[in-house]
Phi, psi and omega in degrees: 000316180295322180299315179298316181298317182294331182274340186252338182302323189290346174296337182269001187247031181268116180306318178299325177294322178298314179298319180299313181289328174295320177294321176302315178299320179294332182275318191258345178290145184274328182290127178298322181297314183288326175303314181296318181298316182290326177295314179296319179299319180293324178293318182294314180300315183299316182287315185295312185282339179260006182274116184301307181299323179293314181294322179298318180292322180295317179294319180302321179293327184271331182293149177254130179283150177299146177283164174274117182281122177272157177305145181297134179288159180294338181280347179269119175287319178216139172266130188250131172261136173248112179256126184268132175282172181135085179084007180288327182248141173287089188286345179274356178244126179258104183286148174232115002288162180298126179202160177292124175248100188281146173255193178303319181290352178297347175300337177299311179295321180294322179292320177297318179296318179298317180299320181290313185292335178268004177080008180289327175228159181244346180221153180227125170260123174262113187248123177146133177244194178288126184238021181274145172277170186298330182266002175265154182295122181288152179287145178280336181226159177277114185298315181300319178293323179293323177294319178300315179299317180300314182292320177296319179296328178281357175110009177273122180299146180302330181289345181258009180239130174243127179259115174257101188244026178262337186283146182240353177209180185295320179301314179289329173306312180294316182296311184282325179293326179298324178295316179297315180301316184282319185279319186266327185247356178053049182214155175247017182239150175202157168263116187265124183245113173205180180293150182301325182287329182272346190296324181302312181288317183295317181298318179297321179295318181291322178292329177298331177278006178082020182266150169266122191245132169254108182286132176232094188283149181226174170051047180297137176266331182295148181231176175297148182296135180287146178243343181287129180305324182299333180296333181272348186254323189255121176296155177220158186293326180298323182293328176296318178295317180296320180296320178298315179297318180293316181299316179301317184289321179295316177296321177299316179298313180298318179296318179294320179296319181296322182276354178086016181281343183257000000 
């Protein structure tokens, strides 16, 4: 039930949808007072949610910066990175020939590859399976497998990659990855690789499983602060997308806290 709720709640959290329904109220309500209120509300929502500097500051506050990686201790036989899937591959497009087609979140895979090639980690767990409901558009490709192909093409031996493809959400990522870490690698430590915006929730889930987590954030959405006056006045479409992404993540964190997943 929670899984269904977590996948469908976000349809109600679309900033563009909020503006749309406020405009509907302004058009169809009969009361002049309420028409005016809904018109003002739609203008405020449009400016606030589409304002680049405001959304950038909000995202900057929520994102988690990467930790400073210390040299591997002598007691660690291998340092393991756990990279979480979720939007890394454009799953709605089936490339011919089959190959990894990375999206913005694909930086997670790139960061995992960098960690391995620079000797910061010696093993990589790719965590995440198919998480679509029956009424959602199914993926054309298996994201975990595509990430594995990307890493192998980048020079990571297949023997150093473990694919955990049973988990369907962040809580299960932590739950199932902790089993692999303990059973296969005999460790309670990992370098966690996910997007900077998602890291706060993911790190809390992994710590809930009793793991020592080194956060290694990827795919940052925050940017340098804008200096052009027009950026503060004129809404833009990218900010609506950023606001939607941030709202989803904050609601996800609160929901996980309420259910005891954190």
